[in-house]
NUPA-382574 format. One line per field, with one value per residue (C-alpha): residue in three letters; x, y negated, z. Coordinates in steps of 0.2 Angstrom, whole numbers, plus 2048, in hexadecimal, padded with zeros to 3 digits. Each point is the difference from the previous one (the first is absolute). Layout:
N
aa = (ALA | ...)
X = (X | ...)
Y = (Y | ...)
Z = (Z | ...)
This chain:
484
aa = (MET | PRO | ARG | PRO | LEU | PRO | ARG | SER | LEU | ARG | ALA | GLY | LEU | LEU | TRP | LEU | ALA | VAL | THR | GLY | LEU | ALA | GLY | LEU | ALA | PHE | TRP | ALA | SER | ALA | GLY | PRO | ALA | GLY | GLN | ASP | GLY | SER | ALA | PRO | ASP | ASP | GLU | LYS | THR | GLY | GLY | ASP | THR | THR | VAL | PHE | ALA | THR | GLY | GLN | ASN | ALA | PHE | SER | PHE | PRO | LEU | ALA | ASN | LEU | PRO | ASP | GLU | GLU | ARG | THR | ARG | PHE | VAL | ILE | GLY | ASN | SER | PHE | PHE | LYS | ARG | ASN | TRP | VAL | GLN | ALA | PRO | SER | SER | THR | THR | ALA | ARG | ASP | GLY | LEU | GLY | PRO | HIS | PHE | ILE | ALA | ARG | SER | CYS | GLY | GLY | CYS | HIS | VAL | GLN | ASP | GLY | ARG | GLY | ALA | PRO | PRO | ASP | PHE | THR | ARG | GLY | LEU | SER | ASP | GLN | PRO | VAL | GLY | LEU | LEU | LEU | ARG | LEU | SER | ILE | PRO | GLY | LYS | ASP | VAL | HIS | GLY | GLY | PRO | LEU | PRO | ASP | PRO | LEU | TYR | GLY | ASP | GLN | PHE | SER | ASN | PHE | ALA | VAL | GLN | GLY | VAL | THR | PRO | GLU | GLY | GLN | ILE | SER | LEU | ARG | TYR | GLU | THR | VAL | ARG | GLY | LYS | PHE | ALA | ASP | GLY | THR | PRO | TYR | GLN | LEU | GLN | LYS | PRO | ARG | TYR | GLY | PHE | SER | LYS | LEU | ASN | TYR | GLY | PRO | MET | ALA | ARG | ASP | VAL | MET | LEU | SER | PRO | ARG | ILE | ALA | PRO | GLN | MET | ALA | GLY | VAL | GLY | LEU | LEU | GLU | ALA | ILE | PRO | GLU | ALA | GLU | ILE | LEU | ARG | ASN | ALA | ARG | ASP | GLN | ALA | ALA | LEU | GLY | GLY | PRO | VAL | ARG | GLY | VAL | VAL | ASN | GLN | VAL | TRP | ASP | ALA | PRO | THR | GLN | GLN | MET | ARG | VAL | GLY | ARG | PHE | GLY | TRP | LYS | ALA | ASN | VAL | ALA | THR | LEU | ALA | HIS | GLN | THR | GLY | GLY | ALA | PHE | LEU | GLY | ASP | MET | GLY | ILE | THR | SER | PRO | LEU | PHE | PRO | LYS | GLU | THR | CYS | THR | ASN | ALA | GLN | LYS | ASP | CYS | LEU | ALA | ALA | PRO | ARG | GLY | ALA | GLN | GLY | LYS | THR | PRO | GLU | ILE | ASP | GLU | LYS | THR | PHE | ASN | ASP | VAL | VAL | PHE | TYR | GLU | SER | THR | LEU | ALA | PRO | ALA | ALA | ARG | ARG | ASN | PRO | LYS | ASP | ALA | GLN | VAL | VAL | GLN | GLY | GLN | LYS | LEU | PHE | ALA | ALA | ALA | GLN | CYS | ALA | ALA | CYS | HIS | ARG | PRO | SER | TYR | VAL | THR | GLY | GLU | ILE | PRO | PHE | PRO | ARG | LEU | GLY | SER | LYS | ALA | ALA | GLN | GLY | GLN | THR | ILE | TYR | PRO | TYR | THR | ASP | LEU | LEU | LEU | HIS | ASP | MET | GLY | GLU | GLY | LEU | ALA | ASP | GLY | ARG | PRO | ASP | PHE | LEU | ALA | ASN | GLY | ARG | GLN | TRP | ARG | THR | PRO | PRO | LEU | TRP | GLY | LEU | GLY | LEU | VAL | PRO | ASP | VAL | ASN | GLY | HIS | ASN | ARG | LEU | LEU | HIS | ASP | GLY | ARG | ALA | ARG | GLY | ALA | LEU | GLU | ALA | VAL | LEU | TRP | HIS | ASP | GLY | GLU | ALA | LYS | ALA | SER | LYS | ASP | LYS | VAL | LEU | GLN | MET | ASN | ALA | GLN | GLN | ARG | ALA | ALA | LEU | VAL | LYS | PHE | LEU | GLU | SER | LEU)
X = (800 | 808 | 804 | 7F6 | 807 | 807 | 7F4 | 80C | 800 | 7ED | 7FD | 80C | 7F8 | 7EF | 806 | 808 | 7F0 | 7F5 | 80C | 806 | 812 | 806 | 810 | 806 | 813 | 7FF | 808 | 7FC | 80C | 7FC | 812 | 812 | 803 | 813 | 80B | 807 | 7EE | 7FF | 7F5 | 805 | 7F5 | 7FE | 7F9 | 7F3 | 7F4 | 7F4 | 80C | 7F9 | 7F0 | 80A | 7FC | 80C | 7F4 | 800 | 7F4 | 7ED | 7FC | 80E | 7F4 | 7F4 | 809 | 7FD | 80D | 80E | 7FF | 7ED | 7FB | 7F8 | 7EF | 7FE | 803 | 7EF | 7F9 | 80C | 7F8 | 7EE | 804 | 809 | 7F0 | 7F5 | 80D | 802 | 7EF | 7F3 | 7F1 | 7EF | 7F0 | 7F2 | 7F4 | 80B | 800 | 80F | 7FF | 812 | 806 | 7F1 | 7FD | 80B | 7FC | 7F4 | 80F | 811 | 811 | 806 | 7F8 | 80D | 80F | 80B | 7F7 | 80A | 80F | 803 | 80B | 801 | 809 | 7FF | 7F3 | 803 | 7F7 | 7F4 | 806 | 7F4 | 808 | 7F3 | 7F2 | 7F6 | 7F9 | 810 | 7FB | 80C | 800 | 810 | 7FF | 7F2 | 7FB | 7FD | 7F3 | 7FD | 7FA | 808 | 7FD | 802 | 7F5 | 7FC | 811 | 80A | 801 | 7FA | 7EE | 7F9 | 7F8 | 7ED | 7FC | 80E | 807 | 812 | 805 | 7FB | 7F9 | 800 | 7F7 | 7EF | 7F6 | 7F1 | 7F2 | 80B | 808 | 813 | 805 | 809 | 811 | 811 | 80B | 813 | 80D | 812 | 80A | 813 | 80C | 812 | 810 | 813 | 80D | 810 | 809 | 7F3 | 7F6 | 7EE | 7F1 | 7ED | 7F3 | 7EE | 7F4 | 7EE | 7F1 | 7EF | 7EF | 7EE | 7F3 | 7EE | 7FD | 7F0 | 7FA | 803 | 80F | 80D | 802 | 809 | 80D | 803 | 811 | 807 | 80F | 805 | 806 | 808 | 7FF | 811 | 807 | 7FB | 80F | 807 | 7F1 | 7FE | 812 | 7FD | 7F2 | 80C | 80C | 7FE | 7F6 | 80F | 80B | 7F6 | 7FF | 813 | 802 | 7F7 | 80A | 811 | 7FC | 7FA | 810 | 80B | 7F9 | 801 | 7F3 | 7FA | 7F3 | 7F4 | 7F0 | 7F4 | 7EE | 7F3 | 7F1 | 7EF | 801 | 7F0 | 806 | 806 | 7F4 | 80E | 80C | 810 | 811 | 7FD | 80C | 7F6 | 7FA | 809 | 7FD | 802 | 7ED | 7FD | 806 | 7FD | 7FF | 7EE | 7FA | 809 | 7F8 | 7EE | 802 | 805 | 7F2 | 7F3 | 808 | 807 | 7F3 | 7F1 | 801 | 7FB | 809 | 7FF | 80B | 7F6 | 7EE | 7F8 | 801 | 808 | 7F1 | 7FC | 7EE | 800 | 804 | 7EF | 803 | 810 | 7F5 | 7F3 | 80C | 7FF | 80C | 80B | 800 | 7ED | 7FE | 809 | 80D | 80F | 803 | 810 | 800 | 80C | 809 | 803 | 805 | 80D | 807 | 802 | 80A | 80A | 805 | 805 | 80A | 80A | 805 | 813 | 80D | 80B | 813 | 80B | 808 | 813 | 804 | 812 | 801 | 80D | 7F4 | 7F3 | 80D | 805 | 7ED | 7FE | 80E | 7F9 | 7EF | 808 | 80A | 7F0 | 7F9 | 7F1 | 800 | 7FB | 7EE | 802 | 806 | 808 | 7FC | 7F6 | 7FD | 7EE | 7F7 | 7F0 | 7F2 | 7F3 | 7F1 | 804 | 7EF | 805 | 812 | 80E | 80D | 80C | 801 | 807 | 812 | 806 | 80D | 7F8 | 806 | 7F1 | 809 | 7F2 | 7FE | 7EC | 800 | 7F8 | 80C | 7FD | 804 | 7FE | 7F3 | 804 | 7F9 | 7F3 | 7ED | 7FA | 7F5 | 802 | 7FE | 7FF | 810 | 808 | 7FF | 7FF | 813 | 804 | 802 | 805 | 811 | 7FC | 80A | 80D | 801 | 7FA | 801 | 80B | 7F4 | 7F1 | 803 | 801 | 7F0 | 7F6 | 808 | 804 | 80B | 7F4 | 804 | 7FA | 7EF | 7F8 | 80B | 807 | 812 | 806 | 80E | 80A | 80A | 7F1 | 7F9 | 80F | 7FF | 7EF | 807 | 7FF | 7FC | 809 | 809 | 806 | 812 | 800 | 7F9 | 80D | 80E | 7F8 | 800 | 813 | 803 | 807 | 7F8 | 80A | 7FC | 7ED | 800 | 808 | 7F3 | 7F2 | 808 | 801 | 7EE | 7FA | 80A | 7F5)
Y = (800 | 7EF | 7F4 | 7F0 | 7F0 | 7F4 | 7F2 | 7F3 | 808 | 803 | 7ED | 7FB | 80B | 7F9 | 7EE | 803 | 808 | 7F2 | 7F2 | 809 | 7FD | 811 | 801 | 7EE | 7FF | 7FC | 805 | 7F9 | 801 | 7FD | 806 | 7FD | 7FD | 803 | 80F | 7F7 | 7FE | 7EE | 7F5 | 7EF | 7F3 | 7F5 | 80F | 806 | 7F1 | 807 | 80A | 812 | 7FB | 7FD | 80A | 802 | 7FE | 7F7 | 800 | 7FC | 807 | 7F9 | 7F6 | 80E | 80C | 802 | 7FC | 80C | 805 | 801 | 80F | 80F | 7FD | 7EF | 803 | 807 | 7EF | 7F7 | 80A | 7FC | 7EE | 800 | 807 | 7F2 | 7F3 | 805 | 807 | 7F5 | 7FB | 800 | 7F6 | 804 | 80A | 80F | 812 | 7FE | 7F6 | 802 | 7F3 | 7F6 | 7EE | 7F7 | 7EE | 7F7 | 7F5 | 807 | 7FE | 812 | 812 | 806 | 7FA | 809 | 7F5 | 7F1 | 80A | 80B | 80F | 7F6 | 7F3 | 7EE | 7F7 | 7F5 | 7F1 | 804 | 800 | 7F3 | 801 | 80E | 7F5 | 7FC | 811 | 805 | 7FA | 801 | 80F | 7FF | 7ED | 7F7 | 7EE | 7FA | 7F2 | 7F3 | 7EE | 7F4 | 804 | 80F | 80F | 804 | 809 | 7F2 | 809 | 7FA | 7FB | 809 | 7F8 | 7FF | 809 | 80C | 804 | 802 | 80B | 7FF | 810 | 803 | 811 | 806 | 810 | 802 | 7F4 | 7F3 | 7F2 | 7FE | 7EF | 7FC | 801 | 7FA | 7F7 | 7FF | 7F6 | 7FC | 7F0 | 802 | 7F9 | 7FE | 7FF | 804 | 808 | 7F7 | 809 | 7F9 | 810 | 7FB | 809 | 7FF | 803 | 802 | 7F5 | 808 | 7F5 | 809 | 7FC | 807 | 803 | 807 | 7FB | 809 | 7F9 | 7EE | 7F4 | 802 | 7F3 | 7F1 | 801 | 813 | 806 | 810 | 80B | 80F | 80F | 80F | 812 | 804 | 812 | 80A | 80A | 7FC | 7F6 | 80B | 7FC | 7ED | 802 | 809 | 7F1 | 7F9 | 7EF | 7F9 | 802 | 7F6 | 7F2 | 802 | 7FC | 7F0 | 7FB | 804 | 7F7 | 7F0 | 801 | 7FF | 7EF | 803 | 7FF | 812 | 7FF | 80E | 7FF | 80D | 801 | 803 | 809 | 808 | 813 | 80A | 810 | 7F8 | 7F1 | 7F4 | 7F4 | 809 | 7FD | 802 | 80B | 807 | 7F6 | 7F3 | 7F3 | 80C | 7FD | 812 | 807 | 813 | 80D | 805 | 7EE | 7FF | 810 | 7FC | 7EF | 808 | 80D | 7F2 | 7F3 | 80A | 80E | 7FB | 80E | 7FC | 808 | 800 | 7F0 | 7F7 | 807 | 7F2 | 7FE | 7F0 | 7FA | 7EE | 7F9 | 7FA | 812 | 807 | 80F | 804 | 800 | 80B | 80D | 812 | 804 | 810 | 80E | 801 | 7EE | 802 | 7F4 | 802 | 808 | 807 | 809 | 7FD | 811 | 7FE | 7EE | 805 | 80D | 7F3 | 7F5 | 80F | 804 | 7EE | 7FF | 810 | 7FC | 801 | 7F4 | 807 | 800 | 7F4 | 805 | 7FE | 7F6 | 802 | 7FB | 7F2 | 7F4 | 803 | 7FD | 7F0 | 7FB | 803 | 7F4 | 7F3 | 802 | 7FD | 7F1 | 7F8 | 802 | 80A | 80A | 7F1 | 804 | 812 | 807 | 811 | 80C | 804 | 80E | 805 | 801 | 80A | 801 | 7F3 | 80B | 813 | 806 | 7F7 | 805 | 80C | 800 | 805 | 7ED | 7FC | 7FC | 7FF | 7F5 | 7F8 | 7F4 | 7F7 | 7EF | 7F4 | 7F5 | 801 | 7ED | 7F2 | 7F5 | 7F0 | 806 | 7EF | 7F8 | 80C | 80F | 7F6 | 806 | 7F1 | 80C | 802 | 811 | 7FF | 7F7 | 802 | 7F0 | 7FF | 801 | 80E | 813 | 80F | 807 | 80F | 810 | 805 | 813 | 809 | 7F1 | 80A | 80E | 7F6 | 802 | 813 | 800 | 7F3 | 7FD | 7ED | 7F5 | 7F2 | 7F8 | 7F2 | 7FE | 7FE | 80A | 7F1 | 805 | 80D | 808 | 7FC | 7F2 | 7F6 | 803 | 7F8 | 7F1 | 7FC | 7FE | 7EE | 7F7 | 808 | 80C | 7F2 | 802 | 813 | 7FD | 7F3 | 80C | 80C | 7F3 | 7FE | 812 | 806 | 80D | 80F | 7FA | 7FE | 812 | 806 | 7F7 | 808 | 811 | 7FF | 7FB | 80E | 80C | 7FD)
Z = (800 | 7FB | 80E | 801 | 7FA | 80E | 805 | 7F9 | 7EF | 800 | 805 | 7F2 | 7F3 | 805 | 7FE | 7EF | 7FA | 806 | 7F9 | 7F1 | 804 | 7FD | 7F5 | 806 | 803 | 813 | 810 | 811 | 80F | 812 | 804 | 7FB | 7EE | 7FF | 803 | 80F | 808 | 7FC | 7F5 | 7FB | 808 | 7F1 | 7F6 | 80C | 800 | 80C | 80B | 802 | 7F7 | 7F0 | 7F0 | 7F2 | 7F1 | 7EF | 7F2 | 7FF | 811 | 80A | 80C | 803 | 80C | 812 | 80D | 7FF | 812 | 801 | 80A | 7F7 | 80A | 7F9 | 7EE | 7FD | 806 | 7F4 | 7F2 | 805 | 802 | 7EF | 7F8 | 806 | 7FC | 7EE | 7FA | 7F9 | 80A | 7F7 | 800 | 80C | 7FF | 7FC | 802 | 80C | 810 | 803 | 7F3 | 7FB | 804 | 7F3 | 7FE | 7FE | 7FA | 7FF | 7F7 | 801 | 803 | 80B | 80B | 7F3 | 7F2 | 807 | 808 | 7F1 | 806 | 811 | 7F6 | 7FB | 7F5 | 7F1 | 7F8 | 7F2 | 7EE | 7F9 | 7EF | 7FD | 805 | 80F | 801 | 808 | 811 | 80F | 80C | 809 | 802 | 809 | 804 | 811 | 802 | 80D | 804 | 80C | 812 | 80C | 805 | 812 | 802 | 7F7 | 7EF | 7EF | 7FC | 7F1 | 7F1 | 803 | 7F0 | 7FD | 811 | 804 | 7F1 | 7EE | 7F9 | 7ED | 800 | 807 | 801 | 7F4 | 804 | 807 | 7F7 | 801 | 808 | 7F0 | 7F7 | 804 | 7F3 | 801 | 7F5 | 803 | 7FF | 7FC | 80D | 7F9 | 809 | 7FE | 80B | 804 | 7F2 | 7F3 | 7FE | 7FE | 808 | 7FF | 80E | 7FE | 80B | 800 | 7FF | 805 | 7FB | 800 | 7F3 | 800 | 812 | 802 | 811 | 7FC | 801 | 80E | 80D | 7FA | 80D | 7FE | 803 | 7F8 | 803 | 7F5 | 809 | 7F8 | 807 | 808 | 802 | 80F | 804 | 811 | 807 | 80F | 805 | 7FE | 80C | 80C | 801 | 811 | 800 | 80B | 7F1 | 7F5 | 80D | 803 | 7ED | 802 | 80F | 7F9 | 7F0 | 809 | 80B | 7F1 | 7FC | 7ED | 7F2 | 803 | 80E | 7FE | 80A | 807 | 7FA | 80D | 7F9 | 805 | 801 | 7FE | 808 | 810 | 800 | 804 | 7F9 | 7FB | 7F7 | 7ED | 7F7 | 7F1 | 7F0 | 7F6 | 80D | 80F | 802 | 806 | 811 | 7FE | 7F2 | 806 | 7FD | 7EF | 7FB | 806 | 7F8 | 7EF | 801 | 802 | 7F5 | 7F2 | 7FF | 809 | 80D | 811 | 80F | 813 | 800 | 7F3 | 7FF | 7F6 | 7ED | 7FA | 7F5 | 803 | 802 | 7ED | 7FA | 801 | 7F5 | 80B | 810 | 7F8 | 7F9 | 808 | 80E | 801 | 80D | 7FE | 805 | 810 | 807 | 7FE | 7EE | 806 | 810 | 80E | 7FE | 7ED | 802 | 80E | 7F4 | 7F2 | 80C | 806 | 7EE | 7FD | 810 | 7FD | 7EE | 800 | 7F9 | 7F3 | 802 | 7F7 | 7F0 | 7FD | 810 | 7FE | 7EE | 7FE | 7F8 | 80D | 80E | 7F7 | 7FF | 812 | 804 | 7F5 | 808 | 811 | 7FA | 7F9 | 811 | 7FA | 80F | 80A | 7FC | 7F9 | 810 | 7FB | 80F | 80F | 80C | 801 | 811 | 805 | 7F3 | 806 | 7FC | 803 | 7F8 | 7F0 | 7FE | 804 | 80E | 7F1 | 7FD | 811 | 804 | 7EE | 7F9 | 7F1 | 7F2 | 7F9 | 7FE | 807 | 80F | 7FE | 803 | 7F6 | 7F6 | 7F6 | 7EF | 7F7 | 7F4 | 7F2 | 809 | 80A | 7FF | 80B | 80A | 813 | 808 | 813 | 805 | 7EE | 7F6 | 7ED | 7FD | 80C | 7FC | 80A | 7FC | 7F6 | 804 | 7F2 | 803 | 7F1 | 7F4 | 7F4 | 7FE | 7FB | 7ED | 803 | 809 | 7F8 | 7EF | 803 | 80B | 804 | 811 | 80C | 807 | 7EF | 7F5 | 7F7 | 801 | 7F3 | 80B | 80F | 7F8 | 7FB | 812 | 807 | 7F4 | 807 | 811 | 807 | 810 | 80E | 7F3 | 7F5 | 806 | 7FC | 7EF | 7FC | 805 | 7F3 | 7F3 | 802 | 7FD | 7EF | 7F6 | 808 | 811 | 7FC | 7F9 | 810 | 80B | 7F6 | 801 | 813 | 801 | 7F4 | 80B | 80F)
């Protein structure tokens, strides 16, 4: 009689069957990587959680040290993250309730392969409406928690799709203006500055003083490790920068957190306008797909949207449309997605680029490393994320990035010129996973160098140092960034 497969192998085969990742060149190591029992710190971006993966699925693996007994839950969460939700009423009550308004049919619709979204390609016409990019809306003033006030007719997020029987809110238009410049050696460059507009507004005109802010979907790998960074470390970043007395003076955003019903330090979102992964997930279910959850049980239909208010609800009309257990499994899945190891960290050009990164003082905001603390919500994460030395390259603070990147829209304590320092880990894998290299909050930058050239405000001195670099040095800097 054949011996049964080990539990770890059974869990792995189940995971591969569900996600379709069989045959991918991948290896995960929770232990030593070298013959001498050591692993280079600058290779294992997430400590023992690091996976060694490249290709289209590089962001989709569980923490390398995730216990066997938690891998089945990872698979379940993955299923509800990536599969489409459907309109109610439906023969299934597990995945119905899409809409009435929405921009995507699943979490994976925006975060394709757990990766990064991109701006729409309007060269093919307005029918190619954005999915991985959304537009936040608000009017001057603050809500009861100090957050943005939504537009009276269209709410806090524009939805360009709707279920049958409901009118979409309208369509988004996008064009680019060319911004030209030169490096010190005379090499010219061109940047693209996006200009957004709306057409076919089906519920009437927006408020005259409406403010809008584009937001691209970031990659998901490593978000649970970011949540495990002690809050004291984020506050320390702000204190240390202020103590230096230089132009870099990051500040903390204080935001309302629905899961804990209190104000907390923001760390997620392009303006650090979300404190916890659970809040971010619940907000995305509601705003992006129209799925109510235990955290956000009310649809976002405004009083003017009568067809939206009258549309059938999922889960046989019960509230919420995604139950607590399923919702928690999705958050668990997100929180246990592993960061991928660096590629070729000892390459001579990469090493040179790392020195140039330091010389340009980029690490003043893009803090390289942390040691994670206890996971803040044990039911929603794994202890495998605790006590790990990680290299996300972010301070999780808000910085004034200048007028060129400004959206003019406040978000809690963030003003219209401030953005959270985005983590850099995984940056070089975005083309493999998503087939593009669009970066920054709205995807305007076509690669790492363009992203640097958009820096201004507190980061102007660092950008100026990059402008002084020659072609070989610029290539080395990009090579380093793409190794992360």
